N, C-alpha and C positions, 0 to 999 in steps of 0.2 A: 398220360399223357395232361399236359394242363389242357384248360381251357384259355381258349383266346376273343377277344375284341374283335375287328374287326378295324377300328379304329387304331393310329396310332402315325407319332414323328420320330424319325430322327438323325442323324449327321454323323458323318464317317468327313474323316480330312487325314490326306497323305500327301510325299513330297517322295519326285524319284528324283536324280539330276537334278537341272536346273527348272524342273516343271512342279507346283504344287498344284492341289487339285482338291476338290470337294462336294461329296455327297450330298442330298437331302429327300427325307425317305416320307411322305406323305399321304396318309392307309387311309378311308372312308370306306362305310359300309357297302355292298352290291353284292346281284346274285350271283355273281359267280367268282372270277380271277381277270381285276382288266389289270394290266401294265403297262405303262405307259413312261418313257423313257425319252427325255431329253439330251443329244449329248453335243457336243462346238460338232462343226464341219469334221470333217477327217476320220471319226472315230467312230466311224455308222457300221465298220466290220467287228466291233466288240458286239453287237446286240445281239447274236445268236446264244452265245457263250453269257450272257448277263439276263437272258432270258431264262436258260436253261439249269441256271442258279436258284431265279424265285421261284422255279417252277417246283424246285423239289426244298422251299422251306414252305408259302404260301398255296393255297388253294384257292379262298375266297377275301373277294375285296374287293372293291378298284386302287391300287397302287401311282400315289407318281414318282418317279426317281428323277431329279435332275442335276449331271454334271457341270460343274463350273472347274476352270483349267486357266493356269496362268503361269510364263512365265515369268521364275526371279530374276534368270539374265541373261537381257540379251546381248547377243552375236552379231553383229552385222558383217556381211562380204559383201565383196565385190562380182561383178558378174560381169564377163566381157564376149560381148558379141564378135566369136573371132570372125564370121564370114560380112559384114560391117568393117572391119579394122580393115582384115588385106585390102577389100574395095579402096577405100579409100586411101590406102598405103598404092596399086596401082594407079586408082588417078593423082597425085598426086607426083607420082614416076612419070606417067603419059605428061603431063599436062609439062614439066621441069620447070626451062626458067619463066613458061608463061607466066608464072604466077610466083608467089613472094619463094625466095630461091632458099630459106633458112631449112631448116630444118622443124620437123611438126613437135611442136610445144605438149607438152603434156597436158596442161589446162586447155589447150587449144582441143588435142582430143575430148579430154573430160567436157567442151562445151555440144559437141557433135550428140544429139537427142539418139536415142537407144543404142549406142556406142558401149556403152558402161554403167549397168544398175548394181545400186546399191537394195541389199536387202536380208532378212533374216533370216542369219546360219539357219540351214534343217539340222537335224541330228539323225548319225549315223543309225545303220537297222537293228543292233544292239540295243542302245539307248535305247529307242523306239520302242522293244520289243521289251526291257526291264519299264518302260513308265506306263507301257499298256496293261503288265502283269500287276504293279503295284494300283493300279483305278480296278483292275475287278480285284481283287483280294479286299480294298476297301470296302466295295459293294456288299461280297460276301460279309466284311466284317459290320454296315448298316444293317443288310437281311436282320442279323443275331441281335442289333440292337433295338430294330423297329417289332422280332419278333417279343422281347422281354418284355417290350411295352406293352404289348397284345397281349402277353400273359397274363400281365400285370393286375387288365383293366380286367382279363378273364377270368381272374382268381376272383374281385367285386362282382361281377357279375353272377358269377354262379351262388357266392351266397345269395344277394339278391334274390335268384333264381329259388333260392329251396327254400327261402323261407317265405316264400307267393306258394310254393308248390307246397308247401304243411301249411300255413293257408286256406288252401282250396278241398288238401284232405280235413282239416276245420271242419270245415261249413258243409264235406258230404256228411260227416258223422254227425251235424248237429240238424239237418234235417234228416240222416236214421230212426233218431233217436226221437224227432217230434212227435208228441201224442196222438197228434189229427193221421199220424201212419199205424198205429197203432189196430190189429184187428175188432178188440173191442168200440173200439170208438168207432171205426170206419164204418160196422158193421151198424154202428148208432144214428148216425148222420145218413145211412143207404134208407135204414128204414122208418126216418124220421118223412125223409124223399117220397117214399114212396106210399106213407103215409096220407103224406098233403095232395100226391098227385090222384090218390084215389078217393079221398074226399071231395078233391076239384071235378073229379067226372065218375061216378060208379060204376058209368057200359063198360069200362075198361077193363078187361082180361087181367085178372092180378097176375095170373102164370105167367102170362107172356111179359109182366110188367117186371116179375121178379128174377125173370129172364133176360130183359133188355136190360136192368138193373146190376147184375150179378156180370153180365156183359164190359157195360162202363168201366164198374167199378176195374175189370179188369186189365182195360186198358189203360186206366187213370196207373195201373202201379207204379213206382218206379226202380224196381228193386233193381232193376238188368242196367239201367243211366246211372243208377250209385256203385253197381261191381263195376264198372267202364270205369266209371271215374278214378275206384280207387285202384284198377292199376295200372290207368295209362302215370298215376299217383307214382308207383312203382314203376315202371316205365322211365318215366323224368329222373327220377332218383337214379336210377342207375346209369343213364347217359352223362350226367353231370358227375359222379366215380368215375368214368370209364374218362372223359375228357375227350383233346383230340377234335378236331368239326366235326362239331355236332349239330348246327345250328341249324341245318336242312330239316333233321328228324323231329328236334326241337320245334319248329314251327308247327310242321304238320302234327305233335302231337296238342299240342296251340290248338289248332282247330280244330279235334276229336272234343278236345275240356271242352269249344264252342256249343259244339254241338251238342250235347251233352246236357250241357247246362240250356240250354233252349231248350229239349224236352222237358226236363224238369218244370220247365216253369210253363210252358203247353201244359202238361199233365195235372197240373200242382189243385187242389182243390181245398187247400187250408192258405188263409194269411199267411201265417208265419214259415208256409214252406214254400211261397211266391216271394216274398223281404230276403230270405235265405238266400233263392235262385237268382234274385236280380241283385245279391251282393258277391254273388258264386263266380256273375258276369264280368264284374267291375273289376276281382281279381284277373282273374283270366284276362279282360285285355291288356291289362299291366302287365301279366308273363308275359304272351304274345308280343308287345311292343320290345319289352326289355330284348325277348331272344329272336329281335331282329339285329341287334347289335353282334352277335355271334358267330363265329368262323366256321 
């Protein structure tokens, strides 16, 4: 499966009968999946099907989908209020010669408010059903275009993340190879510290002092943190290779990266290791920022 970003834009157009329509999709980052539909009045009945289709394709991000609808050819029809017409004719017959005995003229009938209305002709049910089906098909096509754009951006993000995890692994290897972590160097440094303490206070118990120093040395060891960093790098590469909606998992691993780098910096007893640990934190922050864009 391909990696996908959560941002994208797409437009899909179509027509059915005398109607033309267009969908516009805009997607941005989001913790979950939120679809906001803007439909013309009277088309709210399409919403359940549109949401079903979107849920099959998208799993994360805030998506706005707006539909515009226009009629290319207007058709006007006259609607006669039959009850009102019957009332007018009945009144004319009842009054007889008391009013103008001439027959009612058509232009006179047009002048009576509410007797005849002119409005846009409505399509029959089969025409409306065909239009609705075309609108849904255009929505589905727009989703495909949106996904294609998100996949294109996802591929670019994947390359960036892959480079960043390589940098994390390289810095971890540099920390591991630092001379300050060699047993001989550690022993030399601890021996010098013990000698300074003993010289400053001759009353100190040397055996106990050696034991405390050994305990501190054990606590300062960063072997486990480096092992976990390397394991997280392997997990990230596997997720990037698998693809699909892996953004949340990568975000969790970014938090784990950050935790290990903090521990390395706090345990560091060498300037070079501390500097590398700070560099590591910078790359991890950049990694996490990019992960926020993935589905």
